[in-house]
N, C-alpha and C positions, 0 to 999 in steps of 0.2 A: 504495499499499499502506499504510496505519497502521498506523504504530507506537506502539504503546504499553506503559508500565512496570507494571506491576501486582505487589503482592505477593502473600505466601499470606492466601486466603479476598477475596481483592477479585476482582471479577467482570466481565464485558463483557459487554451486552444485545445482540443484533442484530435488527434488525427481522424479524418474523416469528416471535417469540418463541424466540430460540435466545438459551441462555444460557452462555456460558464461564467458568469460575470456575478459580482458580489455585490447587489443590490442596495444593502442595507445588514447593518448591524447594533445589534443592542444586547441589554441585559435576558433577555427572552428567546433571545437565537442568531441568527443568521438566515437574511433573505437570498435566495440567489435567482439568476433569468439562466435560461437555458434556450441556445438556440441549435437549431439542428436539422439537416435536413429532413423532407417529411417523410421519406421510408425510414426513420430511425423511432421504434417506440423511445418512449421515455416513462417510468413507471416510478411511484413512490416505492420506497423499499418493502413496507408494512404490504401494499396491496401488492405487489407482484408475492410476497409470499402466501396471500390469503387465497390468490388466482391458484397459485399450485398444489393449496391443502386441500382446496374444492377439487380441482381436477382427482387429486388422487382417491378424494372420497367419492368420488362420479366413478370410478372405476373399480372402486370396490365391488367383491357380488352383493348384488342385492339379496337380502331378507326375506324368503317366502311368505312369511307371515305379514308382511307390511305390502306385498303385491298383494296379498288376499284382499287386504282389505278395499284394494282399485278396481276389484275384479279381475283380474289376471289370471289367467289359467296358472294352475299350480302343476309344477314339473314331477314328473314320475319317484315317488320313494320320499316324497313329503308328508308330514301328518296334518297340515292345516288345511281347514275344511273352508271349500271356497264359500263367501258369505251368500246367503241365497237373495235373491232378487223379490222386490214387492209385490211384483207379478204373478210370480211363482206360488204364494199364500194365496191368491183371492181366488 
């Protein structure tokens, strides 16, 4: 990791046309501006982490009982019954 000291108005240039500018500094933190080509994705670190976690959760095998509550067919070998429809009792 490269650590640099910068003041308001100072910038850092990264290969590929990415420019990071220190907009303001105060006790609450630092505000930065980022200029980059349109094809470069810029995400806050915590958002990128949330997206990665949600992708992992979505890729996990589905619980058969949860699927049954949606009325999805149950795979062979599971013991969770499919909920009955209101039309079946009429």
